Backbone as CSV, one residue per row, in Angstrom:
resi,resn,N_x,N_y,N_z,CA_x,CA_y,CA_z,C_x,C_y,C_z
1,UNK,-15.865,-12.464,63.586,-17.334,-11.511,63.685,-16.487,-9.892,63.757
2,UNK,-16.386,-8.904,62.940,-15.951,-7.960,63.020,-17.044,-6.501,63.612
3,UNK,-17.132,-5.846,63.692,-17.663,-4.537,64.323,-17.872,-4.001,65.633
4,UNK,-16.737,-4.987,66.422,-16.337,-4.597,68.165,-15.347,-3.169,68.144
5,UNK,-14.957,-2.658,66.889,-14.028,-1.866,67.299,-14.579,-0.597,67.954
6,UNK,-13.640,0.133,68.922,-13.983,0.433,69.851,-14.872,0.446,70.959
7,UNK,-14.952,-0.710,70.922,-15.872,-0.907,72.267,-15.411,-1.685,73.159
8,UNK,-15.555,-1.577,74.572,-15.190,-2.315,75.621,-15.580,-3.003,76.233
9,UNK,-15.142,-4.328,76.741,-15.961,-5.420,77.438,-15.383,-5.840,78.851
10,UNK,-15.925,-6.305,79.652,-15.779,-7.182,80.513,-16.484,-8.873,80.988
11,UNK,-15.177,-9.641,80.817,-15.470,-11.044,80.658,-15.016,-11.606,82.319
12,UNK,-15.710,-12.251,82.660,-15.550,-12.792,84.003,-15.171,-14.337,83.825
13,UNK,-14.558,-15.268,84.713,-14.379,-16.387,84.471,-13.337,-16.274,83.370
14,UNK,-12.692,-15.290,82.876,-11.690,-15.314,81.671,-10.613,-16.167,81.997
15,UNK,-10.042,-17.250,83.029,-8.966,-18.217,82.981,-9.966,-19.358,82.801
16,UNK,-11.065,-19.603,82.595,-11.943,-20.851,82.303,-11.877,-21.151,80.855
17,UNK,-12.259,-21.974,80.268,-12.488,-22.213,78.959,-13.168,-21.626,77.729
18,UNK,-14.262,-21.211,78.321,-15.381,-20.495,77.629,-14.800,-19.005,77.824
19,UNK,-14.330,-18.971,79.107,-13.861,-17.632,79.172,-13.001,-17.012,78.576
20,UNK,-11.973,-17.877,78.115,-10.672,-17.612,77.472,-11.065,-17.674,76.111
21,UNK,-12.061,-18.556,75.749,-12.436,-18.144,74.335,-13.395,-16.873,73.780
22,UNK,-14.032,-16.668,74.772,-14.371,-15.171,74.638,-13.679,-14.246,74.637
23,UNK,-13.000,-14.260,75.423,-11.611,-13.039,75.615,-11.410,-12.973,74.302
24,UNK,-10.365,-14.106,74.147,-9.545,-14.033,72.468,-10.560,-13.664,71.533
25,UNK,-11.834,-14.334,71.157,-12.694,-13.918,70.390,-12.845,-12.072,70.284
26,UNK,-12.838,-11.485,71.319,-13.464,-10.269,71.654,-12.159,-9.297,70.836
27,UNK,-11.306,-9.812,71.377,-9.843,-8.895,70.991,-9.644,-8.831,69.506
28,UNK,-9.705,-10.645,69.159,-9.555,-10.457,67.596,-10.906,-9.953,66.729
29,UNK,-11.641,-9.435,67.123,-12.908,-8.370,66.574,-12.993,-6.942,66.855
30,UNK,-11.915,-6.779,67.666,-11.211,-5.182,67.604,-11.906,-4.534,68.837
31,UNK,-12.432,-5.343,69.845,-12.218,-4.703,71.351,-11.263,-4.892,72.349
32,UNK,-11.397,-4.088,73.313,-10.476,-3.886,74.471,-11.061,-4.663,75.537
33,UNK,-10.292,-5.511,76.053,-11.351,-6.514,77.211,-10.160,-6.159,78.385
34,UNK,-11.053,-6.452,79.147,-10.848,-6.567,80.708,-11.268,-7.834,81.342
35,UNK,-10.472,-8.424,81.963,-10.852,-9.875,82.635,-10.810,-10.134,84.126
36,UNK,-11.599,-10.811,84.125,-11.774,-10.698,85.588,-11.835,-12.386,85.673
37,UNK,-10.906,-13.112,87.077,-11.210,-13.551,87.727,-10.322,-13.987,89.064
38,UNK,-9.963,-14.898,89.931,-9.373,-14.838,90.913,-7.714,-15.101,90.518
39,UNK,-7.428,-15.417,88.908,-5.933,-15.454,88.683,-6.002,-14.944,86.891
40,UNK,-5.532,-13.657,86.807,-5.389,-13.281,85.320,-4.236,-12.798,84.864
41,UNK,-3.061,-13.052,85.333,-1.884,-12.583,85.003,-1.381,-13.194,83.442
42,UNK,-1.489,-14.579,83.447,-1.382,-15.036,82.157,-2.099,-14.574,80.901
43,UNK,-3.305,-14.100,81.406,-4.200,-13.860,80.205,-4.054,-12.735,79.361
44,UNK,-4.061,-12.655,77.776,-3.854,-11.730,76.946,-4.867,-10.431,77.015
45,UNK,-4.911,-9.810,77.372,-5.985,-8.558,77.854,-5.416,-7.447,78.070
46,UNK,-6.293,-6.220,78.091,-5.809,-4.959,78.026,-6.063,-4.374,79.936
47,UNK,-6.961,-5.017,80.553,-6.562,-4.568,81.900,-7.191,-6.114,82.509
48,UNK,-6.293,-6.318,83.471,-6.759,-7.477,84.461,-7.089,-7.166,85.874
49,UNK,-8.016,-7.296,86.229,-8.724,-7.400,87.381,-8.982,-8.624,88.432
50,UNK,-8.105,-9.303,88.958,-7.951,-10.295,89.684,-8.793,-10.082,91.301
51,UNK,-9.826,-10.951,91.180,-10.359,-11.102,92.446,-11.056,-12.053,92.768
52,UNK,-12.048,-12.422,93.920,-13.033,-13.289,94.135,-14.388,-12.944,93.963
53,UNK,-14.847,-13.122,93.100,-16.633,-13.058,92.982,-17.394,-12.953,93.536
54,UNK,-16.888,-13.906,94.908,-17.686,-14.278,95.793,-17.916,-12.574,97.347
55,UNK,-16.738,-11.746,96.720,-16.458,-10.915,97.662,-17.332,-9.615,96.911
56,UNK,-18.286,-9.374,97.819,-19.658,-7.966,97.075,-18.950,-6.675,96.400
57,UNK,-17.792,-6.360,97.632,-17.039,-4.802,96.992,-16.203,-5.275,95.844
58,UNK,-15.782,-6.260,95.768,-15.467,-6.479,94.137,-15.705,-6.772,92.902
59,UNK,-16.762,-7.673,93.223,-18.216,-7.624,91.989,-18.658,-6.759,91.577
60,UNK,-19.311,-5.560,92.884,-19.774,-4.248,92.770,-19.071,-3.312,91.797
61,UNK,-17.732,-3.264,92.215,-16.882,-2.311,91.148,-16.232,-2.779,89.945
62,UNK,-16.668,-3.804,89.949,-15.639,-4.322,88.727,-16.127,-3.264,87.454
63,UNK,-17.526,-3.056,87.035,-17.905,-2.268,86.210,-17.337,-0.664,86.586
64,UNK,-17.433,-0.260,87.707,-16.787,0.859,87.171,-15.165,0.701,87.225
65,UNK,-14.423,0.167,87.785,-13.073,0.003,87.085,-12.699,-0.494,85.702
66,UNK,-13.426,-0.366,84.835,-13.481,-1.160,83.626,-13.387,-0.006,82.821
67,UNK,-14.709,1.158,83.451,-14.837,1.855,82.577,-13.519,2.852,83.604
68,UNK,-12.865,2.799,84.447,-11.872,3.680,85.010,-10.912,3.370,84.105
69,UNK,-10.699,2.132,83.954,-9.460,2.013,83.666,-9.217,1.996,81.791
70,UNK,-10.020,1.534,81.335,-10.414,1.390,79.741,-11.204,3.199,78.775
71,UNK,-11.483,3.605,79.911,-12.503,4.684,79.472,-14.280,4.793,79.316
72,UNK,-14.541,3.356,78.947,-16.042,3.080,78.726,-16.444,1.841,79.252
73,UNK,-17.696,1.141,78.976,-17.980,-0.371,79.551,-19.282,-0.532,78.379
74,UNK,-19.068,-0.990,77.460,-19.828,-1.619,76.602,-20.703,-2.920,76.491
75,UNK,-19.971,-3.496,76.988,-20.057,-5.106,77.046,-19.561,-6.239,78.213
76,UNK,-20.563,-6.705,78.622,-20.397,-7.545,79.869,-20.731,-8.715,79.725
77,UNK,-19.762,-9.580,79.718,-20.147,-11.174,79.704,-19.844,-11.725,81.179
78,UNK,-20.999,-12.030,81.708,-20.776,-12.947,82.950,-20.735,-14.302,82.887
79,UNK,-19.398,-14.491,82.799,-19.473,-16.112,82.112,-19.145,-17.058,83.276
80,UNK,-18.637,-16.748,84.342,-17.930,-17.475,85.525,-18.909,-18.408,85.638
81,UNK,-18.741,-19.196,86.525,-19.474,-20.458,87.582,-19.040,-21.598,87.609
82,UNK,-19.360,-21.972,88.355,-19.228,-23.686,89.427,-20.603,-24.367,88.891
83,UNK,-19.637,-25.687,89.096,-20.807,-26.928,89.427,-20.831,-27.581,90.399
84,UNK,-21.666,-27.751,91.067,-21.988,-28.459,92.310,-22.841,-30.063,91.817
85,UNK,-22.531,-30.722,92.006,-23.046,-32.144,91.460,-23.573,-32.642,92.682
86,UNK,-24.901,-33.376,92.447,-25.351,-34.274,93.550,-26.594,-33.898,93.961
87,UNK,-27.351,-34.531,94.758,-28.913,-33.815,95.069,-28.923,-33.423,96.285
88,UNK,-30.072,-32.633,96.196,-30.051,-31.534,97.531,-29.859,-32.155,98.916
89,UNK,-30.223,-33.259,99.014,-29.620,-34.157,100.392,-27.896,-34.308,100.606
90,UNK,-27.088,-34.142,99.254,-26.005,-34.725,99.454,-25.290,-32.801,99.399
91,UNK,-26.133,-31.595,98.888,-25.530,-30.056,98.822,-24.888,-29.940,100.295
92,UNK,-23.849,-29.672,100.479,-23.408,-28.906,101.718,-23.684,-27.351,101.794
93,UNK,-23.623,-26.733,103.268,-23.877,-25.227,103.062,-22.476,-24.885,102.545
94,UNK,-21.436,-25.087,102.041,-20.438,-24.770,101.416,-20.661,-24.528,100.069
95,UNK,-21.307,-25.880,99.702,-21.684,-26.160,98.145,-22.890,-24.717,97.933
96,UNK,-23.701,-24.848,98.486,-24.592,-23.516,98.606,-24.342,-22.594,98.203
97,UNK,-23.407,-21.785,99.102,-22.425,-20.450,99.531,-21.937,-20.530,98.179
98,UNK,-21.034,-21.309,97.824,-20.316,-21.121,96.526,-21.113,-21.021,95.280
99,UNK,-22.090,-21.837,95.045,-23.050,-21.859,93.838,-23.406,-20.509,93.856
100,UNK,-24.033,-20.350,94.908,-25.347,-18.994,94.954,-24.141,-17.532,94.717
101,UNK,-23.255,-17.638,95.320,-22.106,-16.499,95.320,-21.745,-16.157,93.665
102,UNK,-21.195,-17.403,93.215,-20.464,-17.274,91.824,-21.432,-17.577,90.742
103,UNK,-22.786,-17.972,90.880,-23.890,-18.208,89.639,-24.716,-16.951,89.837
104,UNK,-24.720,-16.646,90.658,-26.346,-15.856,91.293,-25.927,-14.477,91.148
105,UNK,-25.184,-14.255,92.549,-24.924,-12.913,93.302,-24.147,-12.057,92.388
106,UNK,-22.795,-12.764,92.061,-22.310,-12.214,91.137,-22.457,-11.465,89.944
107,UNK,-23.132,-12.248,88.875,-23.934,-11.371,88.125,-24.922,-10.540,88.146
108,UNK,-25.810,-10.922,89.418,-26.661,-9.819,90.094,-25.859,-8.461,90.144
109,UNK,-24.844,-8.492,90.927,-23.903,-7.433,91.769,-23.816,-6.485,90.250
110,UNK,-22.961,-7.502,89.095,-22.269,-6.713,88.166,-23.142,-6.589,87.399
111,UNK,-24.304,-6.772,87.099,-25.218,-6.219,86.294,-26.010,-4.730,86.987
112,UNK,-25.995,-5.061,88.174,-26.722,-3.932,88.491,-25.577,-2.689,88.880
113,UNK,-24.026,-2.773,88.726,-23.289,-1.859,88.621,-23.145,-1.528,87.408
114,UNK,-23.277,-1.938,86.438,-22.903,-1.924,85.041,-24.060,-0.914,84.028
115,UNK,-25.199,-1.963,84.399,-26.629,-0.972,83.892,-26.831,0.704,83.827
116,UNK,-26.102,1.082,84.885,-26.085,2.716,84.744,-25.105,3.488,84.272
117,UNK,-23.904,3.078,84.179,-23.169,3.048,83.340,-23.203,3.291,81.945
118,UNK,-24.121,1.940,81.383,-23.954,1.725,80.146,-25.422,2.447,79.734
119,UNK,-26.401,2.899,80.708,-27.180,3.896,80.378,-26.959,4.873,79.977
120,UNK,-26.114,5.633,80.805,-26.024,7.139,80.762,-24.594,7.087,79.084
121,UNK,-24.314,6.127,78.991,-23.290,6.059,77.654,-24.173,5.976,76.526
122,UNK,-25.658,5.773,76.559,-26.666,5.401,75.516,-26.892,3.870,75.337
123,UNK,-26.541,3.068,75.926,-26.634,1.825,75.486,-25.748,0.792,76.033
124,UNK,-25.984,-0.378,75.402,-24.770,-1.875,75.543,-25.114,-3.038,75.744
125,UNK,-24.799,-4.134,75.623,-24.945,-5.257,75.957,-24.594,-6.171,76.968
126,UNK,-25.226,-7.117,77.480,-24.450,-8.080,78.645,-25.268,-9.091,78.567
127,UNK,-24.351,-10.189,77.974,-24.530,-11.561,77.964,-24.553,-12.662,79.095
128,UNK,-25.411,-13.201,79.899,-24.919,-13.940,80.798,-25.067,-15.448,80.047
129,UNK,-24.003,-16.503,81.005,-23.904,-17.651,80.646,-24.440,-18.728,81.361
130,UNK,-25.844,-18.560,80.915,-26.618,-19.916,81.850,-26.218,-21.238,81.053
131,UNK,-27.207,-21.831,81.155,-27.191,-23.484,80.807,-28.512,-23.694,80.668
132,UNK,-28.430,-24.964,79.961,-29.578,-25.922,79.235,-30.317,-26.613,80.397
133,UNK,-29.193,-27.014,81.374,-29.935,-27.243,82.857,-30.780,-26.819,83.638
134,UNK,-30.647,-25.486,83.182,-31.331,-24.316,83.919,-32.673,-23.951,83.494
135,UNK,-32.940,-24.628,82.014,-33.879,-24.360,81.219,-34.846,-25.669,81.265
136,UNK,-34.254,-26.889,81.675,-34.940,-28.145,81.310,-33.807,-28.820,82.147
137,UNK,-34.199,-29.010,83.893,-33.496,-29.635,84.944,-32.970,-30.957,84.569
138,UNK,-31.831,-31.399,84.748,-31.636,-32.909,84.886,-31.319,-33.830,85.947
139,UNK,-31.458,-34.841,86.503,-30.613,-35.117,87.490,-29.258,-35.441,88.226
140,UNK,-29.063,-34.963,89.463,-28.111,-34.842,90.211,-27.619,-34.039,90.212
141,UNK,-28.178,-32.701,89.849,-27.542,-31.360,89.495,-28.444,-30.308,90.673
142,UNK,-28.624,-30.628,91.472,-30.112,-29.495,92.059,-29.672,-28.193,91.960
143,UNK,-28.640,-28.122,92.738,-28.213,-26.719,93.074,-27.290,-26.256,91.661
144,UNK,-26.854,-26.846,90.850,-26.481,-26.451,89.639,-27.419,-25.652,88.734
145,UNK,-28.505,-26.430,88.696,-29.623,-26.105,87.559,-30.816,-25.305,88.357
146,UNK,-30.720,-24.893,89.951,-31.561,-23.935,90.576,-30.579,-22.820,90.240
147,UNK,-29.334,-22.674,90.204,-28.663,-21.402,89.804,-28.530,-20.885,88.849
148,UNK,-28.774,-21.926,87.567,-28.698,-21.441,86.226,-29.981,-20.998,85.941
149,UNK,-31.269,-21.550,86.319,-32.585,-21.421,86.377,-32.945,-19.748,86.730
150,UNK,-32.301,-19.327,88.121,-32.396,-18.115,88.421,-31.461,-17.409,87.710
151,UNK,-30.312,-17.733,86.956,-29.765,-16.483,85.865,-30.092,-16.020,84.802
152,UNK,-30.995,-17.106,84.216,-31.886,-17.671,83.171,-33.057,-16.435,83.497
153,UNK,-33.966,-16.674,84.641,-35.165,-15.982,84.701,-34.887,-14.447,84.635
154,UNK,-33.456,-14.218,85.536,-33.150,-12.775,85.813,-32.666,-12.095,84.656
155,UNK,-31.730,-12.984,83.033,-31.635,-12.586,82.286,-33.002,-11.935,81.730
156,UNK,-34.115,-12.597,81.362,-35.460,-12.481,80.564,-35.730,-11.023,81.942
157,UNK,-35.979,-11.043,82.784,-36.481,-10.133,83.599,-36.023,-8.491,83.288
158,UNK,-33.934,-8.815,83.445,-33.511,-7.634,83.024,-33.629,-7.023,81.324
159,UNK,-33.712,-7.985,80.740,-33.729,-7.754,79.503,-35.031,-6.631,79.279
160,UNK,-36.573,-7.010,79.577,-37.351,-6.400,79.274,-37.203,-5.126,80.146
161,UNK,-36.897,-4.758,81.224,-36.708,-3.693,82.185,-35.667,-2.617,81.668
162,UNK,-34.582,-2.934,80.907,-33.714,-2.093,80.672,-33.484,-2.052,79.238
163,UNK,-34.590,-2.869,78.213,-34.214,-2.733,77.096,-34.618,-1.271,76.536
164,UNK,-35.216,-0.431,77.143,-36.046,0.994,76.860,-34.613,1.625,76.916
165,UNK,-33.784,1.418,77.695,-32.059,2.373,78.159,-31.430,1.994,76.766
166,UNK,-31.641,1.125,75.629,-30.428,0.854,75.089,-29.761,-0.385,75.140
167,UNK,-29.912,-0.994,76.612,-29.400,-2.286,76.889,-30.186,-3.511,76.992
168,UNK,-28.838,-4.161,75.716,-29.612,-5.680,75.556,-29.224,-6.699,76.165
169,UNK,-29.543,-7.344,77.161,-29.570,-8.551,77.826,-30.202,-9.511,77.467
170,UNK,-29.008,-10.270,77.532,-29.516,-12.319,76.953,-28.427,-13.186,77.306
171,UNK,-29.351,-14.399,77.188,-28.112,-15.318,77.863,-28.174,-16.488,76.744
172,UNK,-26.841,-17.397,76.779,-26.540,-18.312,75.808,-26.454,-19.524,76.927
173,UNK,-27.133,-20.514,76.558,-27.211,-21.533,77.554,-26.588,-23.039,76.689
174,UNK,-25.195,-23.536,77.315,-25.249,-24.317,76.586,-25.456,-25.710,77.627
175,UNK,-24.991,-26.791,76.888,-25.122,-27.990,77.307,-23.249,-28.477,77.704
176,UNK,-23.136,-29.917,77.398,-21.509,-30.067,77.805,-20.723,-29.383,77.134
177,UNK,-19.559,-28.577,77.690,-18.864,-27.848,76.731,-17.335,-28.900,77.016
178,UNK,-16.583,-29.169,76.050,-14.960,-29.610,76.978,-14.190,-28.654,77.203
179,UNK,-14.485,-28.366,78.046,-13.667,-27.338,79.242,-12.579,-28.120,80.398
180,UNK,-11.885,-27.537,80.696,-11.200,-27.663,81.976,-11.632,-28.144,83.026
181,UNK,-12.813,-27.300,83.566,-13.604,-27.589,84.585,-14.506,-29.170,84.092
182,UNK,-15.122,-29.232,82.913,-15.612,-30.499,83.016,-14.653,-31.457,82.875
183,UNK,-13.573,-31.827,82.297,-12.592,-32.694,82.559,-11.984,-33.322,83.771
184,UNK,-11.352,-31.993,84.638,-11.522,-31.786,85.992,-12.653,-32.782,86.642
185,UNK,-13.967,-32.643,86.149,-14.866,-33.351,87.048,-14.820,-34.580,86.879
186,UNK,-14.368,-34.954,85.623,-14.279,-36.645,85.409,-13.264,-37.039,85.808
187,UNK,-12.001,-36.593,86.242,-11.094,-37.041,86.568,-11.314,-37.173,88.410
188,UNK,-11.736,-36.213,88.933,-12.368,-36.358,90.388,-13.274,-37.574,90.590
189,UNK,-14.184,-38.064,89.469,-14.793,-39.058,89.812,-14.796,-40.419,88.992
190,UNK,-13.078,-40.301,88.759,-12.585,-41.699,88.716,-12.581,-42.398,87.377
191,UNK,-13.207,-40.982,86.226,-13.104,-41.126,85.151,-11.941,-40.983,84.244
192,UNK,-11.562,-41.337,82.931,-10.886,-40.792,82.048,-11.494,-40.000,81.240
193,UNK,-10.747,-38.429,81.393,-11.469,-37.338,80.819,-11.454,-37.556,79.166
194,UNK,-10.727,-38.197,78.335,-10.889,-38.018,77.095,-11.703,-39.096,76.686
195,UNK,-11.460,-40.286,77.385,-12.844,-40.858,76.886,-14.147,-40.865,77.523
196,UNK,-14.188,-40.255,78.430,-15.758,-39.654,78.822,-16.302,-38.631,78.179
197,UNK,-15.176,-37.786,77.373,-15.602,-36.718,76.462,-16.246,-37.157,74.996
198,UNK,-15.484,-38.302,74.847,-16.015,-39.220,73.633,-17.114,-39.694,73.522
199,UNK,-17.383,-40.315,74.947,-18.200,-41.037,75.056,-19.658,-39.872,75.124
200,UNK,-19.170,-38.984,75.960,-20.500,-38.081,75.500,-20.597,-37.815,74.154
201,UNK,-20.026,-37.219,73.506,-20.479,-36.526,72.044,-20.921,-37.811,71.687
202,UNK,-21.387,-39.239,71.634,-21.752,-40.131,71.073,-23.348,-39.693,71.276
203,UNK,-23.345,-38.545,72.606,-24.946,-39.017,72.856,-25.625,-37.538,71.971
204,UNK,-24.757,-36.836,71.584,-25.027,-35.467,70.790,-25.417,-35.804,69.619
205,UNK,-26.589,-35.610,69.007,-26.721,-35.340,67.471,-26.311,-34.643,66.454
206,UNK,-25.121,-33.882,66.716,-24.118,-33.257,65.961,-22.487,-34.254,66.201
207,UNK,-23.110,-35.027,66.970,-21.578,-35.908,67.078,-20.233,-35.651,68.378
208,UNK,-20.743,-34.430,68.854,-19.707,-34.513,69.897,-19.932,-33.474,70.915
209,UNK,-19.404,-33.306,71.911,-19.727,-32.069,72.962,-19.025,-30.654,72.155
210,UNK,-19.902,-29.226,72.648,-19.384,-28.527,72.466,-18.271,-28.089,72.560
211,UNK,-16.901,-27.355,72.092,-15.890,-26.872,71.608,-15.895,-25.489,72.559
212,UNK,-15.586,-24.756,73.667,-15.306,-23.091,73.869,-15.655,-22.439,72.714
213,UNK,-15.204,-22.729,71.451,-15.149,-21.767,70.471,-16.826,-21.543,70.095
214,UNK,-17.221,-22.525,70.200,-18.493,-22.868,69.465,-19.548,-22.183,70.420
215,UNK,-19.289,-22.030,71.899,-19.937,-20.945,72.933,-19.675,-19.153,72.378
216,UNK,-18.173,-19.199,72.363,-17.858,-17.947,72.468,-18.380,-17.224,71.433
217,UNK,-18.616,-17.842,70.139,-19.019,-17.109,68.641,-20.697,-17.220,69.345
218,UNK,-21.684,-17.741,69.830,-22.511,-16.818,70.101,-22.923,-16.136,71.401
219,UNK,-21.697,-16.110,71.692,-21.629,-14.737,72.925,-21.575,-13.652,72.094
220,UNK,-20.497,-13.723,71.153,-20.100,-12.652,70.303,-21.378,-12.281,69.728
221,UNK,-22.441,-13.233,69.082,-23.037,-12.466,68.425,-23.986,-11.745,69.002
222,UNK,-24.818,-12.671,70.597,-25.026,-11.376,71.084,-24.961,-9.920,71.801
223,UNK,-23.899,-10.009,71.740,-23.254,-8.965,72.201,-22.903,-7.850,71.226
224,UNK,-22.887,-8.457,69.488,-22.948,-7.723,68.236,-24.020,-7.064,67.807
225,UNK,-24.300,-5.954,66.999,-24.851,-5.249,66.386,-26.132,-6.129,65.517
226,UNK,-25.336,-7.460,65.571,-26.433,-8.187,64.384,-27.687,-8.788,65.385
227,UNK,-27.337,-8.904,66.716,-28.177,-9.286,67.780,-29.045,-8.220,67.594
228,UNK,-29.142,-7.044,67.241,-30.056,-6.170,67.772,-31.057,-6.201,68.445
229,UNK,-32.158,-7.119,67.990,-33.634,-7.074,68.391,-33.687,-8.167,69.266
230,UNK,-32.642,-8.877,70.083,-32.778,-9.236,70.906,-32.746,-9.145,72.240
231,UNK,-33.631,-9.409,72.940,-33.898,-8.778,74.530,-34.425,-10.059,75.173
232,UNK,-33.523,-10.650,76.016,-34.175,-11.460,77.358,-34.122,-12.822,76.615
233,UNK,-33.867,-12.895,75.636,-33.323,-14.140,74.939,-33.020,-15.327,75.504
234,UNK,-32.903,-16.399,75.664,-32.187,-17.555,75.957,-31.789,-18.559,75.175
235,UNK,-30.519,-18.501,74.606,-30.150,-19.341,73.337,-29.624,-20.250,73.885
236,UNK,-29.994,-21.601,73.566,-29.443,-23.006,73.384,-28.210,-23.239,72.210
237,UNK,-27.242,-23.723,73.020,-26.069,-23.749,72.033,-26.070,-25.256,72.597
238,UNK,-26.770,-26.161,71.958,-26.881,-28.020,72.524,-26.272,-28.839,71.415
239,UNK,-26.051,-28.626,70.382,-25.801,-29.677,69.184,-27.239,-30.426,69.182
240,UNK,-28.342,-30.000,69.874,-29.513,-30.994,69.626,-29.738,-31.898,70.727
241,UNK,-28.865,-31.858,71.674,-29.167,-33.008,72.834,-29.545,-32.151,73.562
242,UNK,-31.004,-32.636,73.876,-31.938,-32.430,75.086,-30.779,-33.046,76.756
243,UNK,-31.609,-32.284,77.662,-30.652,-32.816,79.083,-31.186,-33.659,79.175
244,UNK,-30.708,-34.649,79.583,-31.276,-36.029,80.176,-30.509,-36.341,81.290
């Protein structure tokens, strides 16, 4: 996809599977990209902003740091996320703090700081990475579903509130994606990641789970002028598989 020449984007969770694919795609399309994650030194990008998204000052300061370092801020992709598995009775205070901090509070803070910058410049685009599991929750992921539902709702509210300022805010909602985070989760539970991914693929009407690039392409669409009439939309990218 073209049309990103001269644009500046911020991508959080850039060291992950989806984040890395988004960074690669944006830069290939002509954008300059700032990356945020706990460790970003090895990522090909135009500005590296390492840090912990759970730290309020870091999250609050990211949009301004991008504008200061690259001259402007046109696109924000709130991609960083964590998965906490289990029922609510199996959820610890540490799980709660981590999931709410990364999945909800960080996007809230980043959007709150980015929107005035974008409005002053005449507009922009924000793409949040939510989840199908936040729209139709499934079993055994109470905290994850809660946080992704919150992000989806926040996206819809912001989409309405800030459209008059020329800022389009939408979310992509994947189901399972073949990322290191998914594979690590299988390994921690004693499953062979390759076999588990293959078995998951057989449950998807398209015959496979998503690759990071499948999600990145939709993120770029939502960030582009091709999606100029989408505001507050929640776009499911699930290969036809409902949450179960």
